[in-house]
C-alpha positions in Angstrom: 183.1 2.7 6.6 181.4 0.4 4.1 177.8 -0.3 4.9 175.3 -2.6 3.2 171.6 -2.1 3.9 168.9 -4.7 3.3 165.4 -3.2 3.6 162.2 -2.5 1.8 161.3 0.9 0.5 158.0 0.2 -1.1 156.0 2.0 1.5 154.5 5.5 1.9 157.2 8.1 1.4 157.0 9.6 4.9 157.2 6.2 6.5 160.5 5.3 4.9 162.0 8.8 4.7 163.7 8.9 8.2 165.5 5.6 7.4 166.3 6.4 3.8 167.6 9.9 4.4 169.9 8.6 7.1 171.9 6.6 4.5 172.0 9.4 2.0 173.5 11.6 4.7 176.0 8.9 5.6 177.3 9.0 2.0 177.6 12.8 2.2 179.7 12.3 5.3 182.1 10.1 3.3 180.9 6.6 4.0 180.1 4.1 1.3 176.5 2.8 1.4 174.9 0.1 -0.7 171.1 -0.6 -0.4 169.7 -4.0 -1.4 166.0 -3.4 -2.0 163.2 -3.6 -4.6 164.5 -2.0 -7.8 161.1 -0.3 -8.5 160.7 1.3 -5.1 160.1 5.1 -5.3 163.2 6.0 -3.3 165.6 4.2 -5.6 166.0 7.2 -7.9 166.8 9.5 -5.0 169.3 7.0 -3.6 171.2 6.8 -6.9 171.1 10.6 -7.4 172.8 11.0 -4.0 175.6 8.4 -4.5 174.0 5.4 -2.8 174.6 2.2 -4.7 171.4 0.2 -5.2 171.1 -3.5 -5.9 167.7 -4.7 -7.2 167.2 -7.7 -5.0 164.5 -8.4 -2.4 163.7 -11.8 -0.8 160.5 -13.6 -1.5 160.7 -15.5 1.7 162.7 -15.7 5.0 165.2 -18.0 3.4 165.8 -17.0 -0.2 168.9 -18.6 -1.8 169.0 -15.9 -4.6 169.1 -13.1 -2.1 171.6 -14.8 0.2 174.0 -15.4 -2.7 173.6 -11.8 -4.0 174.2 -10.2 -0.6 177.1 -12.6 0.2 178.8 -11.9 -3.1 178.5 -8.2 -2.5 179.8 -8.4 1.0 182.7 -10.5 0.0 183.7 -8.6 -3.1 183.1 -5.2 -1.5 184.9 -5.9 1.8 182.0 -4.4 3.8 182.2 -3.5 7.5 178.5 -3.6 8.3 175.5 -5.4 7.1 172.3 -3.9 8.4 168.9 -5.7 8.1 165.6 -4.1 8.8 162.7 -6.6 8.7 161.6 -10.2 9.0 162.5 -11.0 5.4 165.8 -9.2 5.0 167.3 -10.0 8.4 167.5 -13.8 8.0 168.8 -13.6 4.4 171.4 -10.9 5.3 172.5 -12.9 8.4 173.2 -16.1 6.5 174.9 -14.0 3.7 177.3 -12.6 6.3 178.7 -16.1 7.1 182.3 -16.2 5.7 182.6 -12.4 5.5 184.1 -9.9 7.8 180.9 -7.9 8.0 179.3 -7.3 11.3 175.6 -8.2 11.2 173.3 -5.5 12.7 169.5 -5.9 13.0 166.7 -3.3 13.6 163.9 -3.9 16.0 160.8 -1.7 16.0 158.2 -3.3 18.3 158.0 -4.8 21.8 156.9 -8.4 22.2 156.9 -11.3 19.7 160.5 -12.3 20.3 160.9 -15.5 22.3 163.8 -17.9 23.0 161.6 -20.9 22.6 160.5 -19.8 19.1 162.8 -21.4 16.4 162.0 -18.6 14.0 163.7 -16.1 16.4 167.0 -17.8 15.6 166.6 -16.7 12.0 166.4 -13.0 13.0 167.6 -11.2 16.1 168.7 -14.4 17.9 170.7 -15.5 14.8 174.3 -16.4 16.0 175.8 -14.1 13.3 174.0 -11.0 14.8 176.6 -8.7 16.4 174.3 -5.8 17.4 170.6 -4.8 17.5 169.4 -1.2 17.0 166.0 -0.6 18.8 163.5 2.1 18.0 162.9 3.0 21.7 164.1 2.2 25.2 161.0 0.1 25.7 162.0 -2.1 22.7 165.6 -2.2 23.9 164.6 -3.4 27.4 162.3 -6.0 25.9 165.0 -7.4 23.5 167.6 -7.5 26.2 165.4 -10.0 28.1 165.3 -12.3 25.1 168.9 -12.5 23.9 171.4 -14.9 25.4 174.6 -12.8 25.3 176.1 -9.5 24.3 173.3 -7.5 25.9 175.5 -4.4 25.8 175.3 -4.5 22.0 171.6 -3.9 22.1 171.1 -0.1 21.9 168.4 2.5 21.3 168.8 4.9 18.4 165.7 7.0 17.6 164.9 7.5 14.0 165.7 11.0 13.1 163.2 13.5 11.7 163.1 17.0 10.2 160.1 19.2 10.8 160.0 20.2 7.1 159.3 16.6 6.1 155.9 16.7 7.7 154.9 20.3 7.1 151.4 20.2 5.6 148.3 22.3 5.3 145.6 21.3 7.8 142.5 19.6 6.4 139.5 21.9 6.4 137.3 21.2 9.4 134.2 21.8 7.3 135.1 18.6 5.4 133.9 16.8 8.5 131.1 19.1 9.3 133.1 20.7 12.1 133.4 24.4 13.0 136.4 26.4 14.2 134.9 26.4 17.6 134.8 22.6 17.8 137.4 20.9 19.9 138.7 18.0 17.9 140.7 14.9 18.8 142.0 12.3 16.3 142.8 8.7 16.7 144.6 7.3 13.7 145.1 3.5 13.6 145.0 0.3 11.6 142.9 -1.3 14.3 143.9 -4.5 16.0 143.3 -5.5 19.7 146.6 -3.9 20.8 145.4 -0.5 19.8 143.0 -0.2 22.7 140.0 1.3 20.8 137.6 -0.2 23.4 139.4 1.8 26.1 139.1 5.0 24.1 135.3 4.5 23.5 134.8 3.7 27.1 136.6 6.9 28.0 134.0 8.9 25.9 131.4 7.9 28.5 133.3 10.2 30.9 133.4 13.3 28.6 130.6 15.8 28.6 131.4 18.8 26.4 129.1 19.6 23.5 131.9 21.2 21.5 134.1 18.0 21.5 134.4 15.7 18.5 136.4 12.5 18.1 137.6 11.4 14.6 138.5 7.8 14.1 140.8 7.6 11.1 142.1 4.4 9.5 140.8 0.8 8.9 139.3 -1.9 11.1 136.9 0.1 13.3 133.9 -2.0 12.3 134.1 -4.4 15.3 133.7 -1.3 17.6 130.6 0.2 15.9 128.2 -1.1 18.6 130.4 0.3 21.3 130.3 3.6 19.6 126.5 3.6 19.4 126.3 3.0 23.1 128.5 6.0 23.9 126.6 9.1 25.2 128.6 11.2 22.7 128.1 8.8 19.8 126.8 11.6 17.6 130.2 13.3 18.0 132.3 10.2 17.2 133.1 10.2 13.5 134.4 7.0 11.8 136.3 8.5 8.9 137.9 5.4 7.5 141.2 5.1 5.6 142.7 8.4 4.5 145.8 9.5 2.6 146.0 12.8 4.4 146.5 11.7 8.0 149.2 14.2 8.7 146.9 17.0 7.5 144.1 15.7 9.7 146.5 15.7 12.6 147.5 19.3 11.9 143.8 20.2 11.9 143.1 18.5 15.3 143.5 20.1 18.7 145.1 16.9 20.0 145.6 13.3 19.0 144.9 10.2 21.2 146.6 6.8 21.2 145.0 4.4 23.7 147.3 1.4 22.9 147.5 -1.4 25.4 150.5 -3.3 24.0 153.0 -3.7 21.2 154.1 -0.1 20.4 157.6 0.7 19.5 157.8 4.4 18.7 154.5 5.3 17.1 154.7 7.3 13.9 151.3 8.9 14.4 152.6 10.6 17.5 155.7 11.8 15.6 153.6 13.2 12.8 151.4 15.0 15.3 154.4 16.5 17.1 155.9 17.7 13.8 152.8 19.7 13.1 152.5 21.0 16.6 149.7 18.8 17.8 149.8 17.5 21.4 148.9 13.9 22.4 147.2 11.8 25.1 149.0 8.4 25.1 149.4 5.4 27.4 152.4 4.0 29.2 152.9 1.1 26.8 155.9 0.8 24.5 157.9 3.9 23.5 155.0 6.5 23.7 156.2 7.9 27.0 159.6 8.6 25.4 157.9 10.9 22.9 155.5 12.6 25.3 156.6 14.5 28.4 153.6 14.0 30.8 152.2 17.4 31.8 154.6 19.3 29.5 154.0 18.3 25.9 151.0 16.0 26.4 149.6 13.4 28.9 150.7 9.9 29.6 148.1 7.7 31.4 148.2 4.2 32.7 147.6 1.5 30.1 144.0 0.2 29.9 142.6 2.9 32.3 139.6 4.5 30.5 138.8 6.8 33.4 142.3 8.2 33.5 142.4 8.5 29.8 139.1 10.5 29.9 140.5 12.7 32.7 143.5 13.6 30.5 141.3 14.3 27.5 139.1 16.5 29.6 142.0 18.6 30.8 142.7 19.5 27.2 139.1 19.7 26.0 138.5 22.3 28.7 141.7 24.4 28.3 142.5 25.7 24.9 145.6 27.5 26.3 147.0 24.2 27.6 146.5 22.7 24.2 148.5 25.5 22.6 151.3 25.3 25.2 151.6 21.5 25.0 151.6 21.6 21.2 154.5 24.0 21.0 156.4 21.9 23.5 155.7 18.7 21.5 157.1 20.3 18.3 160.2 21.5 20.1 160.9 18.1 21.7 160.8 16.4 18.3 163.1 18.9 16.8 165.6 18.8 19.7 165.6 15.1 20.7 164.6 13.2 17.6 166.5 14.9 14.8 168.3 13.3 11.9 171.8 14.6 12.8 171.8 12.7 16.1 170.5 9.5 14.5 173.4 9.4 12.0 176.0 10.2 14.6 174.8 7.5 17.0 174.6 4.9 14.2 178.2 5.6 13.2 179.4 5.5 16.8 177.6 2.2 17.4 179.0 0.6 14.2 182.5 1.8 15.2 182.1 0.2 18.7 181.1 -3.2 17.1 184.1 -3.1 14.7 186.5 -2.2 17.6 185.3 -5.3 19.5 186.7 -7.9 17.1 
């Protein structure tokens, strides 16, 4: 099978690794893969070292004539079977480039919401008439997209991004760096804050927690609008606004559990995956794909979206039971290794591509 990928790889290594390694493994299995991306991206050298052809071309906007011509010429000359676009810039350009070629256009969708039939821009991406199939990061995203498309709903599928535990293995950050002791019970919330992240719900939940050993670390950017809410919390002295950090996986590994109080918009949160890989359990909400990662009462807790009291109850169950934290954490790591592994991801992609090609 000949596959052309249009994506960006100028992001943190761990964030692009599950996607990039999938294509390297496809080459090892005998498929021909070409990646159209930024030529100065860190992953380019690894692609080339492993037999992936790389074309230095990345669109400057949603309709970029240079990119369309480059991809179209490659698809035509190379007689490709599949063209796979991954983001809001590469998808429109790749879709138009597919016109007049035999390549099946496949798109990737990573979030719920934001795709509407009445929005003209949607017809440049997932609703583009050239799109033959859509790969979704979670069942929640798949179900959302199926409500938006006009036809071929059976060609919208869930394929989880595959991971390997070794990719995320890190040494835990030292608790003393945050003034915490080994006896402290530590929860982490890592986020680039926006309204959908539900930070107000989390802070409200702290009003229902009363354990002098508990500390909450808020890691990331954008917490400033919530500082007054934090001051009003009865445990404000135990809420630490850490800010942006480069060692989030290490902080997750240090924590007893991580919390994600999101109220909308989640696909399959990477913070939960990073926590699972390092054996850290989670408290999450029912929004998006989070419940697909966390088995309620087995590897963590899933609580109703927007319910601060329920969120606090779940946190208290962990705060007051170190053995449960340990048991849940082991289960979380095992679930990631068993159900979200790279081997399954590649096999499901090839099977999906084969189905699309067979439906000519």
